[in-house]
C-alpha positions in Angstrom: 2.3 -7.2 -1.2 -0.9 -6.5 -3.2 -3.8 -8.5 -2.7 -7.6 -8.4 -3.7 -10.4 -9.3 -1.9 -14.2 -9.4 -3.3 -17.1 -9.1 -1.8 -21.1 -9.5 -3.2 -24.1 -8.4 -2.2 -27.3 -6.7 -3.7 -28.0 -3.5 -5.4 -31.0 -2.8 -3.0 -29.0 -3.4 0.2 -26.1 -1.3 -0.2 -25.7 -0.7 3.6 -25.2 -4.4 4.6 -22.4 -4.4 1.9 -20.8 -1.4 3.2 -21.0 -2.8 6.6 -19.2 -6.2 5.7 -16.3 -4.7 4.0 -15.9 -1.7 6.7 -15.9 -4.7 9.4 -13.4 -6.6 7.2 -11.1 -3.9 6.8 -11.4 -3.0 10.4 -10.8 -6.1 11.8 -7.9 -7.1 9.7 -6.2 -3.7 9.7 -5.2 -3.6 6.2 -4.2 -1.1 3.9 -6.4 -0.3 1.5 -5.2 1.0 -2.0 -8.4 0.9 -3.5 -12.0 0.0 -3.6 -14.1 -0.4 -7.1 -17.7 -1.6 -7.5 -19.7 -3.3 -10.3 -23.2 -3.6 -10.7 -24.3 -6.8 -12.5 -28.0 -6.2 -13.3 -30.4 -8.8 -15.3 -33.7 -7.0 -15.9 -35.2 -10.5 -16.5 -34.5 -12.2 -13.5 -37.1 -12.9 -10.8 -36.0 -10.8 -7.9 -35.8 -7.6 -10.2 -32.2 -6.8 -8.6 -28.7 -7.0 -9.4 -25.8 -8.2 -7.7 -23.1 -5.8 -6.4 -19.6 -6.7 -6.5 -17.1 -4.7 -4.4 -13.1 -5.3 -5.4 -11.0 -4.1 -2.2 -7.5 -3.6 -3.2 -5.2 -4.1 -0.2 -2.0 -4.3 1.2 -0.8 -6.8 3.9 2.1 -9.2 4.3 -0.2 -12.0 3.1 -3.8 -12.8 1.4 -6.6 -12.6 4.0 -9.7 -14.5 3.7 
C-alpha cells in the first residue's frame, strides 16, 4: 500500500531535516515513491525563518510512525 509520512524542520537547518528523513528511510527500509518539499515562510515572525516540510510518499505493508 501507499502511505505518507510528513517531516517538519526549519529552512536554515536543512541538513538536520535531511538526516532525519534519511535515517527514517534507512531504518524502516521503505520503498520511497516520492519526496516533496514545501517552505512556509512568515517574514513577520521573530525567528525570521520558515518551516520546511518534507512529505515522503512510500510503499509498505502498513503505515510507519
